C-alpha positions as CSV (number, residue, x, y, z in Angstrom):
1,M,69.5,-23.0,24.6
2,T,66.1,-24.6,24.1
3,D,64.1,-23.8,21.0
4,S,60.5,-22.8,22.3
5,R,59.0,-22.4,18.8
6,A,55.8,-24.3,17.9
7,F,55.9,-27.0,15.3
8,C,53.4,-28.1,12.7
9,P,51.4,-31.1,14.1
10,R,51.3,-32.6,10.6
11,C,54.8,-32.4,9.2
12,G,56.9,-31.3,12.2
13,D,58.3,-28.2,10.5
14,P,58.7,-25.1,12.7
15,V,55.7,-22.8,12.6
16,P,56.5,-19.0,13.1
17,D,54.6,-17.2,15.8
18,R,51.8,-15.4,14.0
19,R,50.5,-13.3,16.9
20,E,50.8,-9.7,16.0
21,D,50.2,-8.6,19.6
22,D,52.5,-10.1,22.3
23,D,49.8,-9.3,24.9
24,A,47.1,-11.1,23.0
25,A,44.9,-13.2,25.3
26,V,45.5,-16.9,25.2
27,D,42.8,-19.3,26.5
28,P,44.4,-20.9,29.6
29,L,42.3,-24.0,29.1
30,R,43.7,-24.4,25.5
31,P,47.4,-23.5,25.8
32,S,48.0,-25.0,22.3
33,A,45.3,-22.9,20.7
34,E,47.9,-20.7,19.0
35,V,49.7,-23.7,17.4
36,D,48.8,-24.0,13.7
37,L,49.7,-25.8,10.6
38,C,52.7,-24.6,8.6
39,D,51.9,-22.8,5.4
40,S,52.6,-25.8,3.2
41,C,50.2,-28.1,5.1
42,Y,47.7,-25.4,5.5
43,F,47.4,-24.6,1.8
44,D,47.2,-28.4,1.0
45,D,43.7,-28.4,2.6
46,F,42.8,-24.8,1.9
47,E,39.5,-24.2,0.0
48,F,39.1,-20.5,-0.9
49,I,35.6,-20.9,-2.2
50,D,32.8,-23.3,-1.3
51,A,30.4,-23.5,-4.3
52,P,27.6,-25.9,-5.2
53,D,27.9,-28.0,-8.3
54,R,24.6,-26.5,-9.6
55,I,21.8,-24.1,-8.5
56,D,18.2,-24.8,-9.4
57,V,16.0,-21.7,-9.3
58,R,12.2,-21.6,-9.5
59,V,11.1,-18.3,-11.1
60,C,7.5,-17.1,-11.6
61,A,7.1,-16.5,-15.4
62,Q,4.5,-13.7,-14.7
63,C,6.0,-11.5,-12.0
64,G,9.6,-12.7,-11.7
65,A,9.3,-13.8,-8.0
66,V,11.8,-16.4,-6.9
67,H,10.9,-19.4,-4.8
68,R,13.0,-19.6,-1.6
69,G,12.5,-22.1,1.1
70,R,8.7,-22.5,1.4
71,R,7.6,-19.2,-0.1
72,W,7.8,-16.9,-3.1
73,V,9.9,-13.8,-2.7
74,D,9.9,-10.6,-4.9
75,V,13.5,-9.9,-5.7
76,G,13.0,-7.0,-8.1
77,A,15.2,-8.6,-10.8
78,Q,15.0,-7.2,-14.3
79,D,15.7,-10.5,-16.0
80,Y,16.8,-14.1,-15.3
81,T,20.5,-13.1,-15.4
82,D,19.9,-10.8,-12.4
83,V,18.2,-13.7,-10.7
84,A,21.1,-16.0,-11.3
85,I,23.6,-13.4,-10.0
86,E,21.7,-13.0,-6.8
87,E,21.3,-16.7,-6.3
88,V,25.0,-17.4,-6.8
89,S,25.9,-14.6,-4.5
90,E,23.8,-16.2,-1.8
91,A,25.1,-19.7,-2.4
92,L,28.9,-19.0,-2.5
93,A,30.9,-19.0,0.7
94,V,34.4,-17.6,1.2
95,H,36.8,-19.1,3.7
96,V,36.8,-17.3,7.0
97,D,40.6,-16.8,7.0
98,V,40.6,-14.8,3.8
99,D,41.1,-11.0,4.1
100,D,40.6,-8.2,1.5
101,V,38.2,-10.4,-0.6
102,A,37.3,-9.0,-4.0
103,W,35.2,-10.7,-6.6
104,Q,33.5,-10.3,-9.9
105,V,31.1,-12.4,-11.9
106,E,30.5,-12.9,-15.6
107,P,27.2,-14.5,-16.6
108,E,27.1,-16.6,-19.7
109,E,23.7,-17.5,-21.2
110,V,23.9,-20.9,-22.8
111,G,20.2,-21.4,-23.3
112,P,16.8,-20.0,-22.4
113,N,16.9,-21.8,-19.0
114,T,20.6,-22.0,-18.2
115,V,23.1,-19.3,-17.1
116,R,26.7,-20.2,-16.4
117,M,28.1,-18.0,-13.7
118,H,31.9,-17.5,-14.0
119,S,33.1,-16.0,-10.7
120,Y,36.6,-14.7,-10.0
121,F,37.9,-14.2,-6.4
122,T,41.0,-12.7,-4.9
123,G,42.1,-12.3,-1.3
124,I,44.9,-12.5,1.2
125,V,45.6,-15.5,3.4
126,R,48.6,-15.5,5.9
127,G,50.1,-12.7,3.9
128,T,49.9,-14.7,0.7
129,P,47.7,-13.5,-2.3
130,V,45.2,-16.1,-3.3
131,E,42.8,-16.3,-6.3
132,E,40.3,-18.8,-7.5
133,Q,37.8,-19.1,-10.4
134,V,34.6,-21.1,-10.1
135,M,31.8,-21.8,-12.6
136,V,28.3,-22.5,-11.3
137,P,25.5,-23.4,-13.7
138,V,22.2,-22.0,-12.8
139,K,19.1,-23.8,-14.0
140,I,15.9,-21.7,-14.4
141,A,12.6,-23.4,-14.0
142,R,9.7,-21.2,-15.1
143,Q,6.6,-21.6,-12.9
144,T,3.6,-19.7,-11.6
145,C,3.8,-18.4,-8.1
146,T,0.8,-18.7,-5.7
147,R,-0.1,-15.0,-6.1
148,C,-0.2,-15.0,-9.9
149,G,-2.0,-18.3,-9.9
150,R,-4.7,-16.8,-7.7
151,I,-5.0,-13.7,-9.9
152,A,-5.3,-15.9,-13.0
153,G,-8.0,-17.9,-11.3
154,D,-10.0,-14.8,-10.3
155,Y,-9.5,-15.7,-6.6
156,Y,-10.9,-13.3,-4.0
157,A,-11.7,-13.6,-0.3
158,S,-13.7,-10.4,0.2
159,I,-16.2,-8.2,-1.5
160,V,-16.6,-4.5,-0.9
161,Q,-19.9,-2.9,-2.0
162,I,-20.1,0.9,-2.2
163,R,-23.7,2.1,-2.0
164,A,-25.5,5.3,-0.8
165,E,-28.8,5.8,0.9
166,D,-31.5,7.0,-1.4
167,R,-29.0,8.0,-4.1
168,T,-26.2,6.8,-6.3
169,P,-22.7,7.3,-5.1
170,T,-21.0,10.3,-6.7
171,T,-18.2,10.0,-9.3
172,E,-15.9,11.4,-6.6
173,E,-16.9,8.7,-4.1
174,I,-16.5,5.9,-6.7
175,E,-13.1,7.1,-7.9
176,R,-11.9,7.7,-4.3
177,A,-12.9,4.1,-3.4
178,K,-10.7,2.8,-6.3
179,V,-7.7,4.9,-5.2
180,I,-8.1,3.8,-1.6
181,A,-8.0,0.1,-2.7
182,E,-5.0,0.7,-4.8
183,D,-3.1,2.5,-2.1
184,I,-3.9,-0.2,0.5
185,V,-2.7,-2.9,-1.8
186,A,0.5,-0.9,-2.6
187,D,1.3,-0.4,1.1
188,M,0.8,-4.1,1.9
189,E,3.0,-5.1,-1.1
190,A,5.7,-2.7,0.1
191,T,5.8,-4.5,3.4
192,G,6.3,-7.9,1.6
193,D,2.7,-9.1,1.6
194,R,2.4,-11.0,-1.7
195,N,-1.3,-11.9,-1.0
196,A,-2.5,-8.4,-1.5
197,F,-4.2,-7.7,-4.9
198,I,-7.5,-6.5,-6.4
199,T,-9.2,-9.2,-8.4
200,E,-12.0,-7.1,-10.0
201,T,-13.6,-3.7,-9.9
202,T,-17.1,-3.3,-11.4
203,E,-19.2,-0.2,-11.5
204,T,-23.0,-0.9,-11.3
205,D,-26.1,1.1,-11.6
206,D,-26.3,1.6,-7.9
207,G,-22.6,1.9,-7.0
208,L,-19.3,0.0,-7.1
209,N,-18.3,-3.6,-6.3
210,M,-14.7,-4.6,-5.6
211,R,-13.4,-8.1,-5.2
212,V,-10.1,-8.2,-3.2
213,S,-7.8,-10.9,-2.1
214,T,-8.1,-10.7,1.7
215,N,-10.7,-9.8,4.3
216,K,-8.1,-7.4,5.8
217,I,-8.0,-5.3,2.6
218,G,-11.8,-5.3,2.3
219,K,-12.2,-4.0,5.9
220,K,-9.6,-1.3,5.4
221,I,-11.3,0.0,2.2
222,A,-14.7,0.0,3.8
223,N,-13.5,1.8,7.0
224,K,-11.5,4.4,5.0
225,M,-14.6,5.3,2.9
226,V,-16.7,5.9,6.0
227,E,-13.8,7.8,7.6
228,E,-13.8,10.2,4.6
229,F,-17.4,10.4,3.6
230,G,-19.4,9.2,6.6
231,G,-22.0,6.5,6.6
232,T,-21.9,2.9,7.9
233,V,-20.3,-0.5,7.3
234,N,-22.0,-3.9,7.7
235,D,-20.2,-7.1,7.1
236,A,-21.6,-10.6,6.4
237,E,-19.7,-13.9,6.3
238,T,-20.3,-16.7,3.8
239,L,-18.8,-20.2,4.3
240,V,-17.1,-21.2,1.1
241,T,-14.9,-24.2,2.0
242,E,-12.9,-25.8,4.7
243,D,-9.1,-25.9,5.1
244,E,-7.0,-29.1,5.5
245,D,-7.6,-29.0,9.3
246,G,-11.4,-28.8,8.9
247,N,-11.7,-25.2,9.8
248,G,-14.2,-23.1,8.0
249,V,-13.0,-20.6,5.3
250,Y,-15.3,-17.6,5.0
251,R,-15.7,-14.9,2.4
252,V,-16.7,-11.6,3.9
253,T,-18.8,-9.0,2.2
254,F,-18.4,-5.4,3.5
255,A,-21.4,-3.3,2.6
256,V,-20.6,0.4,2.8
257,R,-23.7,2.6,3.0
258,L,-22.8,6.3,2.4
259,P,-25.0,9.1,3.8
260,P,-28.0,10.3,1.7
261,Y,-26.6,13.8,1.5
262,V,-23.1,15.1,0.6
263,P,-21.3,18.4,1.2
264,G,-22.7,20.9,-1.3
265,D,-26.3,19.6,-1.3
266,V,-29.1,22.0,-0.5
267,I,-31.8,20.4,1.5
268,D,-35.2,21.4,3.0
269,L,-35.7,19.9,6.4
270,A,-39.1,18.4,7.3
271,Y,-40.8,19.8,10.3
272,D,-38.4,22.7,10.4
273,D,-39.2,26.3,9.8
274,G,-35.6,27.5,9.7
275,G,-35.3,27.4,6.0
276,P,-33.0,25.3,3.6
277,V,-29.6,24.1,4.7
278,L,-26.4,23.9,2.7
279,V,-24.8,20.6,3.8
280,S,-21.1,21.0,4.9
281,S,-20.5,17.5,6.5
282,A,-22.1,14.1,6.7
283,H,-19.8,12.7,9.4
284,G,-21.6,11.7,12.5
285,N,-24.6,14.1,12.7
286,L,-25.3,16.0,9.5
287,K,-24.0,19.6,9.6
288,G,-24.6,22.7,7.5
289,I,-25.4,26.3,7.2
290,R,-28.9,28.0,7.1
291,L,-29.4,29.8,3.8
292,T,-31.9,32.3,5.4
293,T,-29.7,33.4,8.3
294,G,-26.2,32.0,7.8
295,E,-26.4,30.2,11.2
296,R,-24.9,26.8,11.7
297,Y,-27.1,23.8,11.7
298,E,-26.5,20.3,13.2
299,A,-28.9,17.4,13.1
300,S,-29.9,15.7,16.4
301,Y,-28.3,12.5,17.6
302,E,-31.4,10.6,16.7
303,E,-31.4,12.0,13.1
304,G,-27.7,11.4,12.6
305,N,-26.5,12.0,9.1
306,A,-29.9,11.3,7.5
307,P,-32.5,13.8,8.9
308,D,-35.9,13.7,7.2
309,A,-35.5,16.2,4.3
310,R,-35.8,16.7,0.6
311,K,-33.0,17.7,-1.7
312,L,-33.5,21.1,-3.5
313,G,-30.4,21.2,-5.5
314,E,-26.6,21.6,-5.2
315,H,-24.2,24.4,-4.7
316,D,-23.0,23.9,-8.3
317,D,-26.5,24.7,-9.5
318,A,-26.3,28.3,-8.2
319,V,-26.3,31.1,-10.7
320,E,-24.8,34.5,-10.4
321,T,-27.6,37.1,-9.7
322,T,-27.5,40.9,-9.7
323,V,-28.0,42.6,-6.4
324,V,-30.5,45.5,-6.6
325,T,-30.1,46.7,-3.1
326,V,-29.4,45.6,0.4
327,E,-32.6,46.6,2.3
328,D,-31.5,45.8,5.9
329,E,-29.7,43.2,8.0
330,R,-32.2,40.5,7.2
331,S,-33.3,41.2,3.6
332,I,-31.8,41.8,0.2
333,Q,-33.3,42.6,-3.2
334,V,-32.0,40.8,-6.2
335,L,-33.1,40.1,-9.8
336,D,-34.9,36.8,-10.2
337,P,-32.6,34.8,-12.5
338,E,-35.6,33.5,-14.5
339,T,-38.0,36.5,-14.6
340,F,-35.4,39.2,-14.1
341,Q,-37.8,41.0,-11.8
342,A,-36.6,42.6,-8.5
343,K,-37.4,40.3,-5.6
344,T,-36.8,40.7,-1.9
345,I,-35.4,37.6,-0.2
346,A,-33.7,36.7,3.1
347,R,-30.2,38.0,3.6
348,P,-27.9,35.5,5.5
349,D,-25.1,37.1,7.4
350,Y,-22.4,35.8,5.0
351,V,-23.6,38.3,2.3
352,D,-21.3,41.3,1.9
353,P,-23.4,44.5,1.9
354,D,-21.2,46.0,-0.8
355,T,-21.4,43.1,-3.2
356,E,-22.9,43.6,-6.7
357,T,-23.7,40.0,-7.5
358,V,-24.5,36.9,-5.4
359,P,-24.9,33.2,-6.2
360,T,-28.5,32.1,-5.8
361,L,-30.5,28.9,-6.1
362,K,-34.1,28.9,-7.1
363,S,-36.1,25.9,-6.0
364,R,-39.5,24.8,-4.8
365,A,-38.6,26.4,-1.5
366,G,-38.0,29.8,-3.1
367,L,-35.0,31.9,-4.0
368,H,-32.0,31.8,-1.7
369,V,-28.5,33.3,-1.6
370,L,-25.7,30.7,-1.2
371,P,-22.1,31.3,0.1
372,E,-19.5,31.9,-2.5
373,N,-17.9,28.5,-1.7
374,D,-19.3,25.3,-0.3
375,A,-19.9,25.6,3.4
């Protein structure tokens, strides 16, 4: 009888058939593909773990980012030991034939810039348990990443100016601009953009100036402000330098001009006999409600959000006034909040005939009843 077993090509000893499935496909072009070394010869050359002799890591001393390849990467490490563990995990390679691999690591700090990583591995190869221990020293080099260097150097690529036409931006508008900028930077950082940051925020007598790291951020802030409050955005480029290829590098200023009136303002329109208007919106064409009738008002396309008008006051200036009587559908008698004399004024349709008090605003245009809430 002829022995059909395979033999080790190195030492000649018989090699047992390792195929678990008799129907396993065999490459017809490589009939000897199933022939393997015997266990003795196999383990002579077997390397469980492939580990470097040493790992050098560049870490930003300010933010903890790690330099990988040609860029800095935020790894979220709490300390340099965490950085060392992650770098060793990336650098170690386990032999492809090992099954059921388990490992643990014990870091040993031997100085402010060196961490010895003691790693222990176990697994199964050809049904034989294997284990190995490796020690990889990790050298930490503290540096400053590009982002932190730019922040320290007050770098900025864009300026956002928040202004308002014929007035100073409100506290709400100023604070909202700051929140918008912070949210935009946070969203960009969350997607891995390390070039997103706010360099400086300065409140001025006429508004707010923000210096930000990219033109993209500046544009987003400006557009979001107009989206929420109305107004316009103008941008202007200034050549600041040239890159290594000779292309111009520009700094862009985004000038946000908010509308002259904000919701809650009471205005008296020029060349209009319909009475004062309580502003409800400054988006597109200015919109509001007539204080004499309660009818809706909208400025023409030509007037936009800045019709010719004078500001009489604000909704918050209104004082609660006693109603003497509701005379008819168009008039109501109230006590003047200054003289306390009964006075008949226009009754807009939003006034409840059974009410006992109403909010009123007294101005150069007279005494008018306001809605309970901003229009």
